[in-house]
C-alpha positions in Angstrom: 3.4 24.6 -21.1 5.2 27.4 -19.5 8.9 27.9 -20.0 11.0 26.9 -17.1 11.7 30.5 -16.2 7.9 31.3 -16.2 7.3 28.2 -14.1 9.9 29.3 -11.6 8.2 32.7 -11.3 4.8 31.1 -10.8 6.2 28.7 -8.1 7.9 31.6 -6.4 4.5 33.5 -6.4 2.8 30.4 -5.0 5.3 30.2 -2.2 4.3 33.8 -1.4 0.6 32.8 -1.3 -0.4 34.6 -4.5 -3.7 33.2 -5.6 -3.2 34.1 -9.3 0.0 32.0 -9.3 -1.9 29.0 -7.9 -4.6 29.6 -10.4 -1.9 29.5 -13.2 -0.6 26.2 -11.9 -4.1 24.7 -11.8 -4.7 25.9 -15.4 -1.4 24.4 -16.5 -1.7 21.0 -14.9 -5.4 20.3 -14.2 -6.0 18.5 -17.5 -3.0 16.3 -17.3 -3.6 15.4 -13.6 -7.3 14.7 -14.2 -6.4 12.4 -17.1 -3.9 10.6 -14.9 -6.5 10.0 -12.2 -9.1 9.1 -14.7 -6.9 6.5 -16.4 -6.2 5.0 -12.9 -9.8 5.0 -11.7 -12.0 5.0 -14.7 -14.4 7.1 -12.8 -14.9 10.9 -13.4 -16.4 11.7 -10.0 -13.5 10.0 -8.2 -11.0 11.7 -10.6 -12.6 15.1 -9.8 -12.2 14.4 -6.0 -8.6 13.3 -6.3 -7.8 16.3 -8.5 -9.3 18.6 -5.9 -7.3 16.9 -3.2 -4.2 17.2 -5.3 -4.5 21.0 -5.6 -5.3 21.3 -1.9 -2.1 19.4 -1.2 -0.2 21.6 -3.7 -1.2 24.7 -1.7 -0.1 23.0 1.6 3.2 21.6 0.3 4.4 24.1 -2.2 7.1 25.3 0.2 8.5 21.8 0.3 9.3 21.8 -3.4 13.1 22.1 -3.5 13.7 22.4 -7.2 14.3 19.8 -9.9 11.4 18.7 -12.1 8.2 20.3 -10.8 6.1 17.8 -12.8 7.8 14.8 -11.2 7.2 16.4 -7.8 3.6 17.1 -8.6 2.9 13.6 -10.0 4.6 12.1 -7.0 2.0 13.8 -4.8 -0.7 12.7 -7.2 0.5 9.1 -7.0 0.5 9.3 -3.2 -3.0 10.6 -3.2 -4.1 7.7 -5.5 -2.4 5.2 -3.2 -4.2 6.7 -0.2 -7.5 6.4 -2.1 -6.8 2.7 -2.8 -6.0 2.0 0.8 -9.1 3.8 2.0 -11.2 1.9 -0.6 -9.7 -1.4 0.7 -10.5 -0.5 4.3 -14.1 0.4 3.3 -14.5 -2.9 1.5 -13.2 -4.9 4.5 -15.7 -3.1 6.7 -18.5 -3.8 4.3 -17.5 -7.4 4.0 -17.4 -7.8 7.8 -20.8 -6.0 8.2 -22.3 -8.2 5.5 -21.0 -11.3 7.2 -22.5 -10.1 10.5 -25.8 -9.4 8.9 -25.9 -12.8 7.2 -25.1 -14.3 10.6 -28.0 -12.4 12.2 -30.3 -13.6 9.5 -29.2 -17.2 10.2 -29.9 -16.7 13.9 -33.4 -15.2 13.1 -34.0 -18.2 10.8 -33.5 -20.5 13.7 -36.3 -18.9 15.6 -38.8 -20.3 13.1 -40.2 -17.0 11.9 -41.5 -17.9 8.5 -41.6 -14.3 7.2 -37.9 -13.8 8.0 -37.2 -17.1 6.2 -39.0 -15.9 3.1 -37.2 -12.6 3.2 -33.8 -14.3 3.5 -34.6 -16.5 0.6 -35.8 -13.7 -1.6 -32.9 -11.5 -0.7 -30.6 -14.2 -1.9 -32.3 -14.1 -5.3 -31.2 -10.4 -5.7 -27.8 -9.7 -7.2 -25.0 -9.0 -4.7 -24.9 -5.3 -5.4 -28.6 -4.8 -4.8 -28.7 -7.0 -1.7 -25.7 -5.0 -0.3 -27.5 -1.7 -0.9 -30.7 -2.9 0.9 -28.6 -4.2 3.8 -26.7 -0.9 4.1 -29.8 1.2 4.0 -32.2 -0.8 6.2 -30.0 -3.0 8.4 -27.0 -0.7 8.8 -29.3 2.3 8.8 -26.9 4.4 6.7 -28.3 7.5 4.9 -28.5 7.6 1.2 -25.8 10.2 1.1 -23.5 8.0 3.2 -24.1 5.0 1.0 -23.5 7.0 -2.2 -20.3 8.4 -0.8 -19.1 5.0 0.3 -19.8 3.6 -3.1 -18.3 6.6 -4.9 -21.4 7.2 -7.0 -23.9 10.0 -7.3 -26.7 9.9 -4.8 -29.3 9.7 -7.7 -27.7 6.5 -8.9 -27.8 5.0 -5.4 -31.5 6.0 -5.0 -32.4 4.6 -8.4 -30.6 1.3 -7.7 -32.2 0.9 -4.3 -35.7 1.7 -5.7 -35.3 -0.9 -8.4 -34.0 -3.4 -5.9 -36.8 -2.9 -3.5 -39.4 -3.2 -6.3 -37.8 -6.4 -7.4 -37.7 -7.7 -3.8 -41.4 -6.8 -3.3 -42.2 -8.7 -6.5 -40.3 -11.8 -5.2 -42.1 -11.6 -1.9 -45.6 -11.3 -3.5 -44.9 -13.9 -6.1 
């Protein structure tokens, strides 16, 4: 770590908008901040996103740093970013749960019409695991793009595509069987 005098000079340079000073701060704290986020989330992609957001906030808020422990100030921002992430995740989950309930309700209404194929589909969908069923509903009933689904689920798009492909293959096997 830099000595406190060096850190003070780096922070002063950041306040003046000097890119090399911001670069030094990133070099100094990226590893520790990434580890902090990774320990909280257990997910490297989310940790990368949160780390990026932290350094954007650092650029925006460096003038509000009033002295004292820079690390405490920085990790307070990191903690706030993590809490914002959790709240956002909870809101997304509530929306997903509400949409899932709506879709299940729609299936129940369709079932009442006596359409045998819909009945079979509903039965076979229930045989799939919850995660796969949710993916299929998001893609085909909510008409979300693969990219939107991957972002919502905080996973790489390739993972989302592979899971959906396997799920559709399994559903097809159930429908044909």
